[in-house]
PLY file of the C-alpha trace (Angstrom):
ply
format ascii 1.0
element vertex 250
property float x
property float y
property float z
element edge 249
property int vertex1
property int vertex2
end_header
122.71 102.63 120.10
120.35 103.62 122.93
122.76 106.29 124.16
123.13 107.73 120.66
119.35 107.85 120.16
118.78 109.54 123.53
121.35 112.19 122.67
119.68 112.75 119.31
116.20 113.07 120.84
117.32 115.52 123.55
119.28 117.92 121.36
116.39 120.32 121.89
116.64 121.36 125.56
112.86 121.79 125.66
112.42 118.03 125.11
112.84 115.51 127.91
112.66 111.70 127.82
110.22 110.68 130.56
110.31 106.93 129.86
112.24 104.41 127.76
111.82 100.69 127.19
112.85 97.84 124.92
110.69 95.14 123.41
110.62 92.84 120.40
108.50 92.91 117.26
107.63 89.56 115.60
108.70 89.42 111.96
107.59 86.52 109.75
109.97 85.20 107.09
108.01 84.18 104.00
109.46 82.16 101.13
107.91 83.30 97.87
108.06 81.22 94.70
107.36 83.32 91.61
107.62 83.18 87.84
109.50 86.01 86.12
108.83 86.89 82.50
111.25 88.50 80.05
109.75 91.24 77.90
111.40 92.63 74.79
110.46 94.55 71.69
109.30 92.08 69.05
111.76 91.82 66.17
110.67 92.33 62.55
110.89 88.66 61.53
108.70 87.48 64.39
106.14 90.16 63.56
106.10 89.17 59.90
105.68 85.50 60.77
102.81 86.17 63.19
101.07 88.33 60.60
101.55 85.55 58.02
100.05 82.96 60.39
97.15 85.37 60.99
96.36 86.13 57.35
97.60 83.16 55.29
97.14 79.40 55.36
100.55 78.17 56.50
101.12 74.46 57.10
104.92 74.10 56.96
107.99 76.18 57.79
109.14 75.79 54.19
106.12 77.78 52.93
106.90 80.63 55.27
110.58 80.56 54.38
109.74 80.97 50.67
107.10 83.63 51.38
109.39 85.79 53.52
112.65 84.96 51.71
114.25 83.88 54.98
116.43 80.85 55.74
114.21 77.91 56.71
116.37 77.20 59.78
115.59 80.66 61.22
111.90 80.15 60.54
111.89 76.72 62.23
113.67 78.11 65.30
111.15 80.93 65.66
108.21 78.58 65.13
109.60 76.42 67.94
109.92 79.44 70.25
106.45 80.75 69.39
104.90 77.34 69.93
106.71 76.84 73.24
105.65 80.26 74.53
102.03 79.78 73.46
101.86 82.39 70.67
100.83 79.94 67.96
99.14 76.55 67.70
98.48 74.06 64.92
94.88 73.15 64.15
93.91 70.86 61.28
97.49 71.12 59.98
97.28 74.97 59.83
99.26 77.34 62.02
97.17 79.99 63.79
97.65 82.64 66.45
96.46 82.06 69.98
94.78 84.81 71.98
98.15 85.39 73.65
99.86 85.60 70.25
97.31 88.13 68.95
97.75 90.27 72.05
101.54 90.27 71.86
101.47 91.03 68.13
99.15 93.98 68.77
101.40 95.31 71.55
104.61 94.59 69.63
106.12 93.08 72.81
107.37 89.49 73.05
107.08 87.88 76.47
108.95 84.72 77.45
108.42 83.04 80.83
111.59 82.22 82.77
112.26 79.40 85.25
110.52 79.73 88.60
112.58 81.47 91.31
112.25 81.94 95.06
113.10 84.67 97.56
112.50 85.28 101.27
110.60 88.44 102.25
109.72 89.76 105.73
106.17 90.41 106.92
105.01 92.32 110.00
101.50 91.75 111.32
101.77 94.99 113.30
102.39 96.95 110.09
100.10 94.76 107.97
102.80 94.95 105.32
106.13 93.59 104.20
109.23 95.35 105.51
112.51 95.80 103.70
115.51 94.92 105.84
117.88 92.15 106.85
117.60 89.92 109.92
120.70 90.59 112.01
122.50 88.37 114.54
120.82 88.36 117.95
121.93 91.07 120.39
122.82 90.40 124.03
119.64 90.13 126.08
117.41 89.96 123.02
115.85 86.68 124.13
114.60 88.30 127.37
112.72 91.11 125.61
108.95 91.12 125.99
106.82 91.07 122.85
105.28 94.33 121.64
102.16 94.84 123.72
99.81 95.31 120.77
100.67 92.00 119.10
97.71 89.64 119.46
98.18 86.51 121.53
98.65 83.33 119.52
100.42 85.23 116.72
102.79 82.29 116.16
99.88 80.11 115.04
97.77 82.79 113.40
97.22 82.60 109.66
98.79 85.56 107.87
96.61 87.60 105.57
98.19 89.52 102.70
97.44 90.09 99.03
99.50 89.05 96.01
99.91 92.74 95.17
101.71 93.22 98.50
103.98 90.24 97.77
104.83 91.61 94.32
105.61 95.04 95.84
107.93 93.36 98.37
109.76 91.48 95.61
110.08 94.64 93.54
111.59 96.42 96.55
114.15 93.61 96.69
115.12 94.43 93.09
114.07 91.19 91.40
112.75 93.13 88.40
115.32 94.63 86.07
115.63 96.51 82.82
118.52 96.64 80.38
117.98 98.40 77.09
114.79 97.06 75.48
114.80 93.93 77.66
112.79 93.97 80.89
112.33 91.18 83.45
109.12 91.47 85.48
107.16 89.25 87.87
104.52 87.33 85.97
102.86 85.29 88.72
103.18 84.39 92.40
103.20 80.59 92.59
103.27 80.08 96.37
104.02 81.71 99.73
105.30 79.62 102.63
105.89 80.86 106.17
109.28 79.61 107.40
109.86 81.07 110.87
109.34 84.11 113.11
112.16 86.36 114.32
111.93 88.80 117.24
113.26 92.18 116.18
114.40 94.52 119.00
112.80 97.98 119.12
113.61 100.91 121.42
110.72 103.01 122.66
111.00 106.52 124.10
108.22 108.65 125.55
109.09 112.34 125.29
107.65 115.50 126.77
107.98 118.79 124.94
107.79 121.26 127.83
107.24 124.30 125.62
104.21 122.78 123.87
103.25 120.56 126.84
103.03 117.62 124.41
103.74 113.94 125.07
104.66 111.67 122.16
106.41 108.41 121.34
109.46 107.64 119.23
110.26 104.03 118.28
113.52 102.88 116.73
113.05 99.75 114.61
116.35 97.85 114.34
115.17 95.95 111.27
114.41 99.13 109.34
117.29 100.99 111.04
115.11 104.08 111.36
112.31 105.65 113.38
109.09 103.68 112.84
106.21 106.08 112.22
103.60 103.32 112.06
104.34 102.07 115.59
104.76 105.59 116.94
101.31 106.56 115.66
99.77 103.48 117.22
101.29 104.23 120.64
100.32 107.91 120.46
96.75 107.02 119.57
96.27 104.36 122.23
98.32 105.64 125.18
98.86 109.39 125.04
96.10 110.20 127.54
97.50 107.72 130.07
101.06 109.09 129.79
100.11 112.45 131.27
98.86 110.86 134.48
101.63 108.25 134.54
104.68 110.43 133.87
103.70 114.03 134.70
101.41 113.80 137.72
0 1
1 2
2 3
3 4
4 5
5 6
6 7
7 8
8 9
9 10
10 11
11 12
12 13
13 14
14 15
15 16
16 17
17 18
18 19
19 20
20 21
21 22
22 23
23 24
24 25
25 26
26 27
27 28
28 29
29 30
30 31
31 32
32 33
33 34
34 35
35 36
36 37
37 38
38 39
39 40
40 41
41 42
42 43
43 44
44 45
45 46
46 47
47 48
48 49
49 50
50 51
51 52
52 53
53 54
54 55
55 56
56 57
57 58
58 59
59 60
60 61
61 62
62 63
63 64
64 65
65 66
66 67
67 68
68 69
69 70
70 71
71 72
72 73
73 74
74 75
75 76
76 77
77 78
78 79
79 80
80 81
81 82
82 83
83 84
84 85
85 86
86 87
87 88
88 89
89 90
90 91
91 92
92 93
93 94
94 95
95 96
96 97
97 98
98 99
99 100
100 101
101 102
102 103
103 104
104 105
105 106
106 107
107 108
108 109
109 110
110 111
111 112
112 113
113 114
114 115
115 116
116 117
117 118
118 119
119 120
120 121
121 122
122 123
123 124
124 125
125 126
126 127
127 128
128 129
129 130
130 131
131 132
132 133
133 134
134 135
135 136
136 137
137 138
138 139
139 140
140 141
141 142
142 143
143 144
144 145
145 146
146 147
147 148
148 149
149 150
150 151
151 152
152 153
153 154
154 155
155 156
156 157
157 158
158 159
159 160
160 161
161 162
162 163
163 164
164 165
165 166
166 167
167 168
168 169
169 170
170 171
171 172
172 173
173 174
174 175
175 176
176 177
177 178
178 179
179 180
180 181
181 182
182 183
183 184
184 185
185 186
186 187
187 188
188 189
189 190
190 191
191 192
192 193
193 194
194 195
195 196
196 197
197 198
198 199
199 200
200 201
201 202
202 203
203 204
204 205
205 206
206 207
207 208
208 209
209 210
210 211
211 212
212 213
213 214
214 215
215 216
216 217
217 218
218 219
219 220
220 221
221 222
222 223
223 224
224 225
225 226
226 227
227 228
228 229
229 230
230 231
231 232
232 233
233 234
234 235
235 236
236 237
237 238
238 239
239 240
240 241
241 242
242 243
243 244
244 245
245 246
246 247
247 248
248 249
């Protein structure tokens, strides 16, 4: 891999690699428990029943069955679903819409919570974000790699700080949300996030000198992302570029 990357970087004969190194980047595996919700266009019967509960005094399924000229069994099944999903409630023997029921009726979209699920996502403190990739089997010599020099000491015990919006984005990147026809499954709520372990991901760093422009810059290959890592490159350029001139060109 290193040989291939060096060949790629030096295709331009005006560019020379003045330094290369290998180090590891800590990646935290986070188990996320979340609740998906199924959204679908509300069917006509459910709409009619919700409107009836909103405008009429309904106490029994039989009344609604006679009012709408629909089999009582269908009405009872839908009442059970609407009660279980929190669209309706019974107060003083009368059915009425909840706030959730009124909102869904207005939007014409029925939402049904699914069983809680879990998935592992990968977080990088250095990027302050979740990364999309797969942890691969350890390479030869990986255990001897030093940790990236701009990772704070004590990172193994440090409390991670990320927002639920970032977690949801990471899950969406993993493809947990789906759409088929009028039915859509989306993430309703993040229930918990639990850090499981930390993996050390090998990265290859190259310092290059463009002789024509007299410019020094870094390239970093991230083996988790399987691509050049612009975030880490920018950090190295910002913090070390002035020192490289004296170190590698003097």
